[in-house]
C-alpha positions as CSV (number, residue, x, y, z in Angstrom):
1,M,0.0,0.0,0.0
2,F,1.3,3.4,-0.9
3,A,1.4,6.3,1.6
4,R,-1.0,9.1,1.0
5,P,0.6,12.2,-0.4
6,S,0.1,14.1,2.8
7,K,2.1,11.4,4.7
8,Q,4.9,11.8,2.1
9,L,5.2,15.6,2.6
10,P,7.4,15.7,5.7
11,G,11.0,16.3,4.8
12,K,13.1,18.7,2.7
13,W,12.1,19.5,-0.9
14,L,14.0,21.6,-3.5
15,L,12.4,23.2,-6.6
16,F,13.9,22.0,-9.9
17,E,11.5,23.4,-12.5
18,Y,8.5,25.7,-12.6
19,Y,6.0,27.5,-14.8
20,T,4.5,30.9,-14.4
21,E,2.1,32.9,-16.6
22,Q,2.8,36.6,-17.1
23,N,0.4,38.6,-19.3
24,T,-0.5,36.0,-21.8
25,Q,2.8,34.2,-21.9
26,L,3.5,30.9,-20.2
27,I,7.2,30.9,-19.0
28,N,9.0,27.7,-18.1
29,Y,12.2,27.7,-16.0
30,K,14.1,24.5,-16.2
31,E,16.7,23.1,-13.7
32,D,19.7,24.3,-15.6
33,Q,18.2,27.9,-15.9
34,L,17.5,28.0,-12.2
35,K,21.0,27.0,-11.4
36,S,22.6,29.5,-13.8
37,M,20.3,32.3,-12.4
38,K,21.0,31.1,-8.8
39,R,17.3,30.8,-8.1
40,F,15.9,28.4,-5.6
41,W,13.0,27.5,-3.3
42,E,13.5,25.1,-0.5
43,L,10.6,23.7,1.6
44,V,11.0,21.8,4.8
45,F,7.7,20.2,5.9
46,E,8.0,19.3,9.6
47,T,5.8,16.6,11.1
48,D,4.3,19.1,13.6
49,G,2.7,21.1,10.8
50,K,5.4,23.8,10.6
51,L,6.8,24.7,7.2
52,V,10.2,26.4,6.9
53,Q,10.9,27.9,3.5
54,D,13.7,29.8,1.9
55,S,13.4,31.2,-1.6
56,N,14.6,33.9,-4.0
57,I,12.1,33.1,-6.7
58,P,10.5,36.4,-7.9
59,I,6.8,35.4,-7.5
60,E,4.3,37.5,-5.5
61,L,2.9,34.6,-3.4
62,L,6.4,34.0,-1.9
63,K,6.8,37.5,-0.3
64,E,6.4,36.2,3.2
65,A,9.4,33.9,3.5
66,G,10.2,32.1,6.7
67,S,8.0,29.8,8.9
68,V,4.3,29.1,8.2
69,K,1.9,26.3,9.2
70,W,0.9,23.7,6.7
71,Q,-2.1,21.4,6.4
72,T,-3.7,19.4,3.7
73,S,-7.3,18.9,2.7
74,R,-7.9,16.4,-0.1
75,N,-5.5,17.4,-2.9
76,F,-5.0,20.9,-1.5
77,L,-2.0,22.2,0.5
78,I,-2.9,25.2,2.7
79,L,-0.1,27.4,4.0
80,K,-1.0,29.9,6.8
81,G,1.3,32.6,8.1
82,L,2.3,32.5,11.8
83,N,2.1,36.2,12.2
84,D,-1.3,36.5,10.4
85,P,-3.2,33.2,10.7
86,E,-6.0,34.8,8.6
87,S,-3.7,35.0,5.6
88,S,-3.3,31.8,3.6
89,V,-2.1,30.5,0.3
90,E,-3.7,27.4,-1.2
91,F,-2.0,25.1,-3.7
92,Q,-3.3,22.0,-5.5
93,F,-0.7,19.3,-4.9
94,A,0.3,15.8,-5.9
95,I,3.3,13.6,-5.3
96,S,4.3,11.0,-7.9
97,N,7.6,9.2,-8.6
98,G,9.2,11.2,-5.7
99,V,8.2,14.6,-7.2
100,L,6.1,17.1,-5.4
101,K,3.9,19.2,-7.8
102,L,2.4,22.4,-6.5
103,L,-0.1,24.4,-8.6
104,K,-1.5,27.9,-7.8
105,K,-3.7,29.7,-10.3
106,Y,-5.0,33.3,-10.4
107,A,-8.7,33.8,-10.1
108,D,-9.0,34.1,-13.9
109,G,-7.5,30.6,-14.3
110,K,-4.0,31.6,-15.4
111,I,-1.0,29.8,-13.8
112,E,0.5,31.8,-11.0
113,F,2.9,29.0,-10.1
114,F,3.3,25.4,-11.2
115,G,6.4,23.9,-9.6
116,F,8.2,20.6,-9.4
117,F,10.2,19.7,-6.3
118,R,12.6,16.8,-5.5
119,K,12.8,15.4,-1.9
120,L,16.2,15.8,-0.4
121,S,15.6,14.1,2.9
């Protein structure tokens, strides 16, 4: 029996590719581009529901770096700020073949962030 995706989350994950949509253009940043630009997003999901993140990806939803609380509901990952529990960011998520996929869309359906992470620990 395979573990549910929420049970696979705890540990350290590193972004290796992502998509974002700006204006009407879908932009894809691949692993080699991220390395050459020195861009990263590291997520550490702790078993107590705390998420520690460090990032320099220039995406609006990542403005509040640092520690947040995480929880899952079905195929959604909800991140809540520790300083402002009312603020939250919601991603659709899936884990397959050791890859965490996070998707966040704008209200109009455009892709705000669609990222792929590898588990480091």
